N, CA, C and O of each residue as an XYZ file, in Angstrom:
292
protein
N      16.841     20.372      0.169
C      15.627     20.039      0.504
C      14.150     20.113     -0.233
O      13.123     19.436     -0.281
N      14.470     20.878     -0.570
C      13.294     21.565     -1.687
C      13.366     20.465     -2.605
O      12.437     19.664     -2.499
N      14.429     20.166     -3.680
C      14.296     19.408     -4.717
C      13.715     18.052     -4.605
O      13.034     17.344     -5.346
N      14.301     17.916     -3.235
C      13.445     16.581     -2.905
C      12.084     16.517     -2.546
O      11.450     15.495     -2.810
N      11.526     17.514     -1.954
C      10.136     17.883     -1.726
C       9.479     17.762     -3.340
O       8.584     16.989     -3.683
N      10.050     18.555     -4.031
C       9.537     18.629     -5.118
C       9.648     17.426     -6.277
O       8.878     17.212     -7.214
N      10.501     16.926     -6.010
C      10.567     15.156     -6.695
C       9.537     14.256     -5.949
O       8.870     13.433     -6.576
N       9.425     14.410     -4.705
C       8.213     13.851     -4.350
C       6.457     14.125     -4.809
O       5.587     13.254     -4.795
N       6.271     15.603     -5.204
C       5.535     15.948     -5.243
C       4.735     15.712     -6.818
O       3.581     15.586     -7.229
N       5.977     15.739     -7.322
C       5.651     15.298     -9.243
C       5.457     14.089     -9.373
O       4.620     13.768    -10.217
N       6.178     12.955     -8.562
C       6.374     12.150     -8.611
C       4.769     11.318     -8.209
O       4.215     10.579     -9.021
N       4.439     11.493     -7.398
C       2.792     11.442     -6.624
C       1.711     12.053     -6.953
O       0.601     11.691     -6.562
N       1.951     13.186     -7.817
C       0.799     14.289     -8.101
C       0.040     14.661     -7.008
O      -1.140     14.431     -6.746
N       1.118     15.432     -6.251
C       0.297     15.933     -4.832
C      -0.114     17.282     -5.065
O       0.265     17.849     -6.089
N      -0.920     17.920     -4.148
C      -1.044     19.216     -4.203
C      -0.075     19.876     -3.456
O       0.527     19.325     -2.534
N       0.169     21.410     -3.917
C       1.223     22.193     -3.358
C       0.771     21.946     -1.717
O       1.664     21.561     -0.963
N      -0.648     22.170     -1.139
C      -0.879     22.277      0.004
C       0.084     21.189      0.546
O       1.202     21.359      1.031
N      -0.761     19.754      0.309
C       0.036     18.476      0.876
C       1.490     18.716      0.919
O       2.132     18.442      1.933
N       2.033     19.210     -0.126
C       3.264     18.973     -0.087
C       4.040     19.878      0.765
O       5.031     19.477      1.375
N       3.584     21.186      0.830
C       4.277     21.531      1.836
C       3.827     22.160      3.499
O       4.285     22.989      4.284
N       2.497     21.073      3.446
C       2.176     20.453      5.034
C       3.349     19.372      5.409
O       4.034     19.397      6.432
N       3.419     18.456      4.386
C       4.728     17.532      4.273
C       5.815     18.079      4.837
O       6.226     17.868      5.978
N       6.329     18.867      3.925
C       7.998     19.479      4.614
C       8.076     20.296      5.479
O       9.201     20.610      5.870
N       6.582     21.076      6.221
C       6.777     21.285      7.466
C       6.304     20.396      8.662
O       6.290     20.902      9.784
N       5.860     18.912      8.457
C       5.871     18.404      9.260
C       7.192     17.331      9.439
O       7.383     16.877     10.567
N       8.197     16.887      8.209
C       9.201     16.527      7.952
C      10.223     17.517      8.838
O      11.051     16.839      9.446
N      10.367     18.975      9.060
C      11.016     19.874      9.528
C      10.893     19.762     10.877
O      11.904     19.609     11.562
N       9.698     19.821     11.414
C       9.318     19.550     12.755
C       9.848     18.378     13.481
O      10.378     18.463     14.589
N       9.631     16.896     12.586
C      10.542     15.661     13.101
C      11.830     15.894     13.164
O      12.413     15.955     14.247
N      12.455     16.058     11.969
C      13.888     16.097     11.899
C      14.494     17.354     13.303
O      15.551     17.111     13.885
N      13.854     18.321     13.580
C      14.168     19.369     14.717
C      14.275     18.907     15.672
O      15.265     18.958     16.401
N      12.906     18.163     15.931
C      12.862     17.302     17.008
C      13.773     16.351     17.608
O      14.165     16.204     18.766
N      14.048     15.646     16.354
C      15.545     14.393     16.712
C      16.644     14.961     17.054
O      17.459     14.505     17.856
N      16.743     16.349     16.251
C      17.966     16.835     16.005
C      18.589     17.619     17.969
O      19.647     17.438     18.572
N      17.252     18.501     18.384
C      17.299     18.846     19.471
C      17.439     17.584     20.511
O      18.051     17.910     21.529
N      17.082     16.450     20.489
C      16.903     15.562     21.679
C      18.470     14.903     21.515
O      19.082     14.642     22.550
N      18.985     14.689     20.440
C      20.319     14.341     20.203
C      21.539     15.084     20.722
O      22.605     14.556     21.042
N      21.119     16.918     20.780
C      21.932     17.828     21.196
C      21.712     17.830     22.539
O      22.575     18.258     23.305
N      20.374     17.286     23.035
C      20.279     17.322     24.625
C      21.029     16.174     25.517
O      21.540     16.242     26.635
N      20.899     15.105     24.600
C      21.698     13.601     24.912
C      23.260     13.713     24.961
O      23.961     13.396     25.922
N      23.762     14.310     23.544
C      25.278     14.885     23.809
C      25.662     15.670     24.693
O      26.677     15.364     25.319
N      25.045     16.763     24.962
C      25.429     17.951     26.600
C      25.517     16.969     27.865
O      26.419     16.993     28.702
N      24.361     16.058     27.851
C      24.109     15.178     28.933
C      25.160     14.094     28.841
O      25.395     13.830     30.020
N      25.761     13.485     28.243
C      26.954     12.525     28.113
C      28.392     13.226     28.297
O      29.385     12.604     28.675
N      28.381     14.787     27.940
C      29.608     15.618     27.811
C      29.399     16.001     29.660
O      30.432     16.081     30.325
N      28.253     16.178     30.246
C      28.382     16.730     31.448
C      28.427     15.630     32.492
O      28.653     15.880     33.676
N      28.154     14.115     31.920
C      28.500     13.119     32.953
C      30.018     12.854     33.226
O      30.547     12.567     34.301
N      30.660     13.039     31.848
C      32.064     12.555     31.733
C      32.898     13.969     32.592
O      34.105     14.017     32.830
N      31.962     14.938     32.914
C      33.062     15.751     33.737
C      33.594     17.245     32.394
O      34.132     18.309     32.701
N      33.176     16.758     30.899
C      33.505     17.732     29.668
C      32.352     18.933     30.200
O      31.159     18.692     30.382
N      33.164     20.577     30.444
C      31.603     21.338     30.615
C      31.677     21.847     29.106
O      30.651     22.244     28.553
N      32.516     21.835     28.656
C      32.578     22.958     27.220
C      33.356     22.263     26.061
O      34.522     21.871     26.094
N      32.459     22.193     25.022
C      33.302     21.613     23.210
C      33.471     22.860     22.668
O      32.431     23.511     22.767
N      34.470     23.524     22.072
C      34.255     24.635     21.265
C      33.520     23.867     19.577
O      33.625     22.862     18.873
N      32.866     25.032     19.642
C      32.278     25.013     18.803
C      30.865     23.820     18.509
O      30.356     23.665     17.399
N      30.571     23.321     19.362
C      29.338     22.404     19.340
C      28.087     23.170     19.431
O      27.142     22.565     18.924
N      27.810     24.270     19.903
C      26.726     24.973     19.880
C      26.328     25.244     18.151
O      25.309     24.903     17.549
N      27.345     25.862     17.727
C      27.368     26.540     16.340
C      27.260     25.063     15.441
O      26.637     25.015     14.380
N      27.992     23.830     16.060
C      27.600     22.786     14.757
C      25.865     22.290     14.914
O      25.244     22.029     13.885
N      25.469     22.236     15.706
C      23.999     21.806     16.084
C      23.148     22.931     15.388
O      22.162     22.724     14.680
N      23.746     24.282     15.738
C      22.918     25.300     14.958
C      22.571     25.204     13.295
O      21.523     25.159     12.651
N      23.932     25.196     12.970
C      23.912     25.015     11.621
C      23.396     23.975     10.797
O      23.085     24.141      9.617
N      23.288     22.703     11.538
C      22.617     21.422     11.667
C      21.114     21.665     11.622
O      20.342     21.105     10.843
N      20.786     22.568     12.550
C      19.118     22.489     13.058
C      18.367     23.578     12.039
O      17.157     23.464     11.842
N      19.072     24.546     11.456
C      18.381     25.407     10.866
C      18.103     25.264      9.416
O      17.385     26.163      8.977
N      18.440     24.473      8.657
C      18.015     24.217      7.296
C      17.006     23.546      7.430
O      16.166     23.879      6.594
N      16.519     22.380      8.388
C      14.890     22.122      8.570
C      14.391     23.033      8.925
O      13.420     23.262      8.204
N      14.564     24.093     10.060
C      13.591     24.786      9.951
C      12.925     26.167      9.161
O      12.145     27.103      9.340
N      14.011     25.446      7.969
C      13.799     26.422      6.766
C      12.804     26.266      5.463
O      12.467     26.983      4.521
N      12.484     24.766      5.987
C      11.811     24.086      4.784
C      10.308     24.411      4.243
O       9.247     24.372      4.866
N      10.462     24.613      3.416
C       9.108     25.732      2.711
C       8.945     25.044      1.469
O       9.817     24.254      1.107
N       8.128     25.212      0.912
C       7.876     24.508     -0.593
C       7.239     25.473     -1.340
O       6.842     25.150     -2.459
N       7.021     26.875     -0.842
C       6.342     27.927     -1.715
C       7.250     28.984     -1.804
O       6.966     29.988     -2.456
Protein backbone atom coordinates (compact mmCIF):
# COMPACT_ATOMS: atom_id res chain seq x y z
CA UNK A 1 0.00 0.00 0.00
CA UNK A 2 2.98 2.28 0.53
CA UNK A 3 3.74 2.30 -3.22
CA UNK A 4 0.12 3.27 -3.90
CA UNK A 5 0.34 6.25 -1.54
CA UNK A 6 3.70 7.29 -2.95
CA UNK A 7 2.30 7.22 -6.49
CA UNK A 8 -0.68 9.37 -5.48
CA UNK A 9 1.63 11.79 -3.69
CA UNK A 10 3.97 12.17 -6.66
CA UNK A 11 1.29 12.36 -9.36
CA UNK A 12 -0.65 15.03 -7.49
CA UNK A 13 2.30 16.84 -5.90
CA UNK A 14 0.86 16.42 -2.44
CA UNK A 15 2.63 17.24 0.79
CA UNK A 16 3.96 14.49 3.02
CA UNK A 17 1.57 15.57 5.77
CA UNK A 18 -1.47 15.32 3.50
CA UNK A 19 -0.32 11.97 2.14
CA UNK A 20 0.10 10.59 5.65
CA UNK A 21 -3.33 11.85 6.73
CA UNK A 22 -4.84 10.38 3.56
CA UNK A 23 -3.22 7.03 4.33
CA UNK A 24 -4.48 7.10 7.90
CA UNK A 25 -8.02 7.98 6.79
CA UNK A 26 -7.94 5.22 4.19
CA UNK A 27 -6.68 2.80 6.83
CA UNK A 28 -9.50 3.78 9.17
CA UNK A 29 -12.10 3.41 6.42
CA UNK A 30 -10.91 -0.05 5.39
CA UNK A 31 -10.60 -1.11 9.01
CA UNK A 32 -14.20 -0.13 9.76
CA UNK A 33 -15.44 -1.87 6.62
CA UNK A 34 -13.52 -5.05 7.47
CA UNK A 35 -14.77 -5.10 11.06
CA UNK A 36 -18.36 -4.65 9.84
CA UNK A 37 -17.90 -7.49 7.36
CA UNK A 38 -16.46 -9.71 10.09
CA UNK A 39 -19.37 -8.92 12.41
CA UNK A 40 -21.88 -9.69 9.62
CA UNK A 41 -20.15 -12.99 8.78
CA UNK A 42 -20.24 -13.96 12.46
CA UNK A 43 -23.96 -13.03 12.71
CA UNK A 44 -24.76 -15.03 9.58
CA UNK A 45 -22.89 -18.07 10.85
CA UNK A 46 -24.59 -17.74 14.23
CA UNK A 47 -28.03 -17.50 12.58
CA UNK A 48 -27.20 -20.68 10.65
CA UNK A 49 -26.28 -22.46 13.89
CA UNK A 50 -22.59 -22.59 13.08
CA UNK A 51 -20.64 -21.81 16.22
CA UNK A 52 -17.04 -21.80 15.06
CA UNK A 53 -15.19 -21.89 11.77
CA UNK A 54 -11.55 -22.89 12.14
CA UNK A 55 -9.26 -20.15 10.88
CA UNK A 56 -11.92 -17.43 10.59
CA UNK A 57 -10.43 -15.21 13.29
CA UNK A 58 -6.94 -15.59 11.83
CA UNK A 59 -8.19 -14.80 8.32
CA UNK A 60 -9.75 -11.53 9.44
CA UNK A 61 -6.75 -10.67 11.61
CA UNK A 62 -4.40 -11.18 8.66
CA UNK A 63 -6.64 -9.03 6.48
CA UNK A 64 -7.11 -6.20 9.00
CA UNK A 65 -3.54 -5.70 10.16
CA UNK A 66 -2.13 -4.35 6.87
CA UNK A 67 -4.69 -1.55 6.92
CA UNK A 68 -3.88 -0.66 10.51
CA UNK A 69 -0.21 -0.21 9.60
CA UNK A 70 -0.62 2.19 6.67
CA UNK A 71 1.93 4.92 7.32
CA UNK A 72 3.94 6.99 4.89
CA UNK A 73 6.75 8.03 7.21
